[in-house]
C-alpha positions in Angstrom: 1.7 -7.4 5.5 -0.1 -5.2 3.0 2.1 -6.4 0.1 0.2 -9.6 0.2 -2.9 -7.9 -0.7 -1.7 -6.8 -4.2 -1.2 -8.9 -7.4 1.9 -8.8 -9.2 2.2 -6.9 -12.5 2.2 -9.1 -15.4 5.3 -7.3 -16.7 7.7 -5.3 -14.6 7.8 -1.6 -15.4 11.2 0.1 -16.5 9.8 3.5 -14.9 11.6 4.5 -11.8 9.1 5.9 -9.4 9.5 8.9 -7.1 7.7 10.5 -4.1 4.6 12.1 -5.2 4.1 9.9 -8.3 0.8 8.3 -8.6 0.6 4.8 -9.5 -2.3 2.0 -10.0 -2.5 -1.1 -7.7 -4.7 -4.1 -8.3 -5.8 -6.1 -5.1 -6.6 -9.7 -4.6 -10.2 -10.3 -3.8 -10.5 -9.2 -0.1 -13.5 -9.0 2.4 -16.5 -10.9 3.7 -17.8 -10.5 0.2 -14.8 -10.8 -1.6 -14.0 -7.9 -4.2 -11.0 -6.9 -5.9 -10.1 -3.1 -6.1 -8.1 -0.8 -8.4 -6.3 1.8 -6.3 -4.8 4.8 -7.3 -2.0 5.6 -4.9 0.4 8.8 -4.4 3.7 7.3 -3.2 4.7 8.9 0.0 8.1 7.1 0.8 10.4 4.8 -0.5 12.6 2.7 1.9 15.1 -0.3 0.5 12.9 -0.8 -2.4 9.4 -1.0 -0.4 6.9 2.0 -1.2 4.4 3.6 1.1 1.6 5.4 -0.5 -1.9 7.2 0.3 -4.9 6.1 -1.5 -6.3 8.7 -3.7 -9.1 6.7 -5.8 -10.6 3.3 -4.9 -12.5 1.2 -8.0 -14.2 -1.9 -6.8 -14.2 -4.3 -9.6 -16.6 -7.1 -9.9 -18.9 -7.2 -7.2 -20.7 -3.8 -7.3 -23.1 -2.4 -4.6 -21.1 -3.8 -1.4 -21.5 -1.9 1.8 -18.3 -2.7 3.0 -15.6 -1.1 1.2 -12.2 -2.8 2.4 -10.3 0.5 1.3 -11.0 4.3 1.4 -9.4 7.2 0.2 -6.9 8.7 2.4 -5.9 5.2 3.7 -2.3 4.0 3.4 -0.7 1.1 1.9 2.6 -0.4 1.7 3.7 -2.4 -1.7 6.7 -3.2 -3.9 7.4 -2.3 -7.4 6.7 -5.4 -8.7 3.0 -4.4 -7.6 2.7 -1.5 -9.6 0.3 -2.0 -12.5 0.8 1.2 -14.3 0.7 5.2 -13.9 -2.4 6.8 -12.6 -3.6 10.2 -14.0 
């Protein structure tokens, strides 16, 4: 499940997120050559506290110059409110 890929935010956000909001997620290191990613995601649906969204921006953290990106713009992810790191521009 996608939720296992994302770090929990250090502090819970008090914002009530809605479909169409853009948020930031931070992944645990993933891939053959592990790298973390900061994802900007547009929320597309919310069901019983589980969010789904479309990736609108991918920023690798740490290792640069990798050739096999684990995430791509246009991809979809599922996550919980506790995984949301902040609001994306």
